[in-house]
C-alpha positions in Angstrom: -8.3 5.3 -3.8 -9.5 2.6 -1.4 -8.6 -0.9 -2.3 -8.0 -0.3 -6.1 -7.1 -3.0 -8.6 -3.4 -2.7 -9.3 -1.6 -4.2 -12.3 1.8 -3.9 -14.0 1.9 -2.2 -17.3 2.0 -5.6 -18.9 -1.2 -6.7 -17.1 0.3 -8.7 -14.2 -1.9 -8.6 -11.1 -0.4 -6.9 -8.0 -1.5 -6.7 -4.4 -4.4 -4.3 -3.8 -3.4 -1.8 -1.1 -5.8 -0.5 1.5 -5.2 3.1 0.3 -3.5 4.3 -2.9 -2.1 7.7 -3.9 -1.9 7.4 -7.7 0.0 10.6 -8.4 3.0 9.3 -6.5 2.4 5.5 -6.6 2.2 5.2 -2.8 0.5 2.2 -1.3 -0.7 2.3 2.3 -1.1 -1.2 3.8 -3.0 -1.6 7.1 -1.9 -4.9 8.6 -3.7 -6.2 11.7 -2.6 -9.1 13.9 -6.2 -10.2 14.0 -6.5 -10.7 10.2 -3.0 -11.5 9.3 -1.4 -13.6 12.1 -3.3 -16.9 11.6 -1.1 -19.7 10.2 0.9 -18.6 7.2 -1.1 -15.4 6.7 1.6 -13.1 8.2 4.3 -14.4 6.0 2.0 -14.3 2.9 1.1 -10.7 3.8 4.7 -9.6 4.1 5.6 -11.4 0.9 2.6 -10.0 -1.0 3.6 -6.4 -0.1 6.9 -6.9 -1.9 5.3 -7.1 -5.3 4.2 -3.5 -5.1 7.8 -2.4 -4.1 9.3 -4.5 -6.9 7.0 -2.9 -9.4 8.2 0.5 -8.3 5.6 1.7 -5.8 6.4 3.3 -2.5 4.8 1.1 0.3 4.1 2.0 3.9 2.6 -0.3 6.5 0.5 0.9 9.4 -1.1 -1.1 12.2 -4.8 -0.4 12.9 -3.9 0.1 16.6 -1.7 3.1 15.6 -4.6 4.5 13.6 -7.0 4.2 16.6 -4.5 5.1 19.4 -2.6 7.9 17.7 -4.3 9.0 14.5 -2.1 12.1 14.3 1.0 9.9 14.2 -0.5 7.6 11.6 -1.4 10.6 9.4 2.0 12.1 9.9 3.6 8.9 8.7 1.5 8.8 5.6 2.2 12.4 4.9 6.0 11.8 5.2 5.8 8.8 3.0 3.8 10.8 0.4 6.4 13.6 0.5 9.2 11.1 0.0 7.3 9.4 -2.9 6.7 12.8 -4.5 10.4 13.5 -4.5 11.0 10.8 -7.1 9.4 10.2 -10.6 6.3 8.1 -10.5 6.8 4.7 -12.0 5.1 4.0 -15.3 5.1 0.2 -14.5 1.9 0.4 -12.4 -1.6 0.9 -13.7 -4.4 1.4 -11.2 -8.2 1.2 -11.6 -10.6 2.3 -8.9 -12.6 -0.6 -7.4 -16.3 -0.4 -7.7 -18.1 -1.2 -4.4 
């Protein structure tokens, strides 16, 4: 899912990842310097990713430059993260709803 709405099982709002694999509770976060390096944005971005991890999701960060310069490497990292996430039980603490665009 792209940019889904993510909540805890009790209804608490969590950070919306750029890409979500619900079967394994894997969040892919694409963080660019252009959009996240102004003022306190970088610190806020890093801090906000933690809520997904604390709730039990696996989280992987990828830079857009990696995606554009070496897409095979970016895909391989996501596949590796997916395989690692699949090796553990999926958390029941996260409820995801597809976002309507």
